[in-house]
VEXDREN-2710 file (C-alpha; in Angstrom, 1 decimal):
% VEXDREN-2710
k/r/px/py/pz
1/MET/-26.2/-7.3/145.4
2/SER/-29.2/-5.3/146.5
3/VAL/-29.4/-1.7/147.5
4/SER/-31.8/-0.5/150.2
5/ILE/-32.8/3.2/150.2
6/ARG/-34.5/4.6/153.2
7/ILE/-36.5/7.8/152.8
8/PRO/-36.7/9.9/156.1
9/ASP/-40.2/10.5/157.3
10/ALA/-39.8/14.3/157.1
11/THR/-38.9/14.0/153.4
12/PHE/-41.8/11.8/152.6
13/VAL/-44.2/14.2/154.4
14/ASN/-42.9/17.2/152.4
15/LYS/-43.3/15.3/149.1
16/ILE/-47.0/14.6/149.9
17/ALA/-47.7/18.3/149.9
18/GLU/-46.2/18.7/146.5
19/ILE/-48.6/16.4/144.6
20/TYR/-51.9/18.4/144.7
21/PRO/-55.1/17.2/143.1
22/ILE/-56.7/18.4/139.8
23/PRO/-53.5/20.1/138.7
24/GLU/-54.9/21.3/135.4
25/HIS/-57.3/23.7/137.2
26/ALA/-55.4/24.4/140.4
27/LYS/-54.3/28.1/140.9
28/LEU/-53.7/28.3/144.6
29/VAL/-52.9/25.5/147.1
30/SER/-51.5/26.8/150.4
31/LEU/-50.9/24.8/153.6
32/LEU/-50.7/27.2/156.4
33/GLY/-48.8/27.2/159.7
34/GLY/-45.3/27.4/161.2
35/ASP/-44.6/31.1/160.4
36/GLN/-45.5/33.7/157.8
37/ALA/-42.8/32.7/155.4
38/ALA/-43.9/29.0/155.4
39/SER/-47.6/29.9/155.2
40/LEU/-47.5/32.4/152.3
41/LYS/-46.6/29.8/149.7
42/ASN/-48.4/28.5/146.7
43/ILE/-47.3/25.0/145.9
44/VAL/-49.0/25.0/142.4
45/LEU/-46.3/24.5/139.9
46/GLY/-45.7/27.6/137.7
47/SER/-48.0/29.9/139.6
48/GLN/-46.9/33.5/140.0
49/ASN/-49.5/34.2/142.6
50/ILE/-48.4/34.3/146.2
51/PRO/-50.8/35.1/149.1
52/SER/-50.2/38.2/151.1
53/VAL/-51.2/39.3/154.6
54/THR/-52.9/42.5/155.9
55/GLY/-52.8/43.1/159.7
56/SER/-51.5/40.6/162.3
57/VAL/-51.9/36.9/161.7
58/GLY/-50.8/34.3/164.2
59/TYR/-49.0/31.1/163.3
60/SER/-49.0/27.7/165.0
61/PRO/-47.8/24.3/163.8
62/GLY/-50.1/23.3/161.0
63/TYR/-52.4/26.3/160.9
64/ALA/-52.7/30.1/161.0
65/THR/-55.1/32.2/163.1
66/VAL/-56.7/35.2/161.5
67/ALA/-58.6/37.7/163.8
68/GLY/-61.0/40.3/162.5
69/PRO/-61.6/43.1/161.9
70/GLU/-59.6/44.0/158.8
71/LYS/-57.0/41.3/159.2
72/TYR/-56.8/38.8/156.4
73/ILE/-54.8/36.6/154.0
74/ASP/-55.4/37.9/150.5
75/THR/-55.3/35.2/147.8
76/GLY/-54.8/37.8/145.1
77/PHE/-57.4/36.1/142.9
78/VAL/-60.5/38.1/141.7
79/PRO/-63.0/35.3/140.8
80/SER/-64.3/35.2/137.3
81/GLY/-66.4/32.6/135.6
82/ALA/-66.5/29.1/137.0
83/ILE/-64.5/28.8/140.2
84/THR/-64.1/26.7/143.4
85/PHE/-62.6/28.0/146.6
86/ILE/-61.8/25.8/149.6
87/ALA/-60.9/26.3/153.2
88/VAL/-60.1/24.0/156.1
89/ALA/-61.1/25.8/159.3
90/LYS/-61.5/25.0/162.9
91/ASP/-64.2/25.7/165.6
92/LEU/-65.9/28.4/163.6
93/PRO/-67.7/31.1/165.5
94/ALA/-71.5/31.4/164.9
95/SER/-70.9/34.3/162.6
96/SER/-67.6/34.1/160.7
97/GLN/-66.4/34.9/157.2
98/ILE/-63.9/32.4/156.0
99/PHE/-63.5/33.4/152.4
100/GLY/-65.0/36.6/151.0
101/THR/-64.7/39.4/148.4
102/TYR/-65.3/42.3/150.7
103/THR/-64.0/45.9/150.8
104/PRO/-61.4/46.4/153.5
105/ALA/-60.6/49.5/155.5
106/GLY/-64.1/50.5/156.5
107/GLY/-65.7/49.9/153.1
108/SER/-69.0/48.1/152.6
109/LEU/-69.3/44.4/152.7
110/SER/-69.6/42.6/149.4
111/GLU/-72.3/39.9/149.2
112/ASP/-70.0/37.1/148.0
113/TRP/-68.6/35.0/150.8
114/LEU/-68.3/31.5/152.3
115/GLY/-68.6/31.1/156.1
116/SER/-70.8/30.3/159.0
117/GLN/-73.7/32.4/160.4
118/SER/-76.2/31.6/163.1
119/GLY/-75.5/27.9/163.0
120/PRO/-75.3/26.5/159.5
121/PHE/-72.6/26.9/156.9
122/ARG/-73.5/29.5/154.3
123/PHE/-72.3/30.2/150.8
124/ARG/-73.7/33.7/150.2
125/VAL/-74.0/35.2/146.7
126/ASN/-75.8/38.4/145.8
127/GLY/-77.7/38.4/149.1
128/SER/-78.9/34.8/148.7
129/ASN/-77.7/31.8/150.8
130/ALA/-76.8/28.2/150.0
131/VAL/-77.0/26.6/153.5
132/VAL/-75.6/23.3/154.8
133/ALA/-76.3/22.5/158.5
134/GLY/-73.7/20.9/160.7
135/SER/-71.5/21.2/163.7
136/ARG/-68.8/23.9/163.5
137/ASP/-66.6/22.2/166.0
138/GLY/-63.3/20.7/165.0
139/TRP/-61.4/21.0/161.7
140/LYS/-63.9/21.2/158.8
141/PHE/-63.2/21.0/155.0
142/ILE/-65.6/23.5/153.3
143/ALA/-65.8/24.1/149.6
144/GLY/-67.8/26.5/147.5
145/ALA/-68.2/26.1/143.8
146/TRP/-69.7/27.9/140.9
147/GLY/-70.1/26.1/137.6
148/ALA/-70.4/27.4/134.1
149/ASP/-74.2/27.2/134.5
150/ASP/-74.1/29.7/137.5
151/LYS/-75.2/27.0/139.9
152/GLN/-73.8/27.5/143.3
153/THR/-72.8/24.5/145.5
154/ILE/-71.5/24.3/149.0
155/TYR/-69.8/21.1/150.3
156/VAL/-69.0/20.4/153.9
157/TYR/-67.4/17.2/155.2
158/GLN/-68.3/15.8/158.7
159/ALA/-66.7/12.5/159.7
160/ASP/-65.7/11.8/156.1
161/ALA/-69.2/12.2/154.8
162/MET/-70.0/14.9/152.2
163/THR/-73.0/17.1/152.7
164/MET/-73.9/19.4/149.7
165/SER/-76.5/21.9/148.8
166/GLN/-77.0/23.5/145.3
167/TYR/-78.7/26.8/144.4
168/ASP/-79.2/28.9/141.2
169/TYR/-77.4/32.0/142.3
170/ALA/-75.0/33.7/139.9
171/LEU/-71.6/35.0/141.1
172/ASP/-71.1/38.8/140.8
173/ASN/-69.2/38.8/137.5
174/PRO/-66.8/40.3/137.7
175/PRO/-66.5/40.9/141.5
176/GLU/-64.7/44.1/142.5
177/HIS/-62.3/42.5/145.0
178/SER/-60.0/39.5/145.4
179/LEU/-60.8/36.6/147.6
180/LYS/-59.7/37.1/151.2
181/LEU/-59.6/34.9/154.2
182/GLY/-60.3/36.5/157.6
183/GLY/-62.5/39.0/159.4
184/SER/-64.5/41.8/157.8
185/SER/-65.6/45.2/159.2
186/THR/-69.0/43.7/159.9
187/MET/-67.7/40.5/161.6
188/ALA/-65.3/42.0/164.1
189/GLY/-63.6/39.8/166.6
190/THR/-64.1/36.5/164.9
191/ASP/-60.9/34.6/165.3
192/ILE/-60.6/31.9/162.6
193/ASP/-58.0/29.0/162.6
194/VAL/-57.2/27.9/159.1
195/ALA/-55.0/25.0/158.0
196/ALA/-55.4/25.2/154.2
197/ILE/-56.8/27.4/151.4
198/MET/-57.2/26.5/147.7
199/TYR/-58.5/28.1/144.5
200/TYR/-59.5/26.4/141.3
201/ASP/-60.5/28.0/138.0
202/LYS/-63.3/25.5/137.5
203/GLY/-66.6/24.7/139.3
204/LEU/-65.4/21.3/140.6
205/SER/-67.8/18.4/140.5
206/ALA/-68.6/16.3/143.6
207/ALA/-66.2/13.6/142.5
208/GLU/-63.4/16.1/142.0
209/ILE/-64.2/17.7/145.4
210/GLN/-63.9/14.2/146.9
211/LYS/-60.4/13.8/145.3
212/VAL/-59.3/17.2/146.8
213/TYR/-60.7/16.2/150.2
214/ASN/-58.9/12.8/150.2
215/TRP/-55.6/14.5/149.3
216/THR/-56.1/17.3/151.9
217/LYS/-56.9/14.8/154.7
218/VAL/-53.7/13.0/154.1
219/ALA/-51.5/16.1/153.6
220/LEU/-52.9/17.7/156.8
221/ALA/-52.6/14.6/158.9
222/ALA/-48.9/14.6/158.1
223/ARG/-48.9/18.2/159.6
224/GLY/-50.7/17.2/162.8
225/ILE/-54.2/18.3/161.7
226/THR/-57.1/15.8/161.9
227/LEU/-60.3/16.5/159.9
228/SER/-63.5/15.9/161.9
END
């Protein structure tokens, strides 16, 4: 006698999002969308860190919309040492801060952020820019990494192809503020659609970034988001 077990599609989709890459260094993996309760989750096993929201954030199936100024999702992580932070964002404005360590409520902007400005993607540290050119249209996987050697690398995927650029810029150590996703006081009115945010306590290598990208592409496709 044989037994046939059928797993519903919805159950399978949910299980995909529970098996995240590079688990030994993952501190935050959040897949956004649906509503606030569903978005402000961290699927990293054993993590006590849960993202929080300041200001109004809109929620749609598969993603959240953060509109500046002074509206953001706070990861709660103050970066220190080697780190990687990742965002999947859509149709970025010409000047938008995706991730940053800035002072909210009218304070001055910190110089550490990952975003888009005047065309290319920029990973800005201490007033210096790592730049990767490319289209801002569609859903983009963008990662910024600092290694133990203080080398700063930005990775952007376009049509499954990785583009990267590396610079010798040290992270402010320690920064004064936690990493936030959204608009700052100097980038008012930049609405940003975001499907995923991630934080690792290691400067991930290109091969590790590729693993994270592969997992993210599958997990988001199951949620109706197609990376471009």
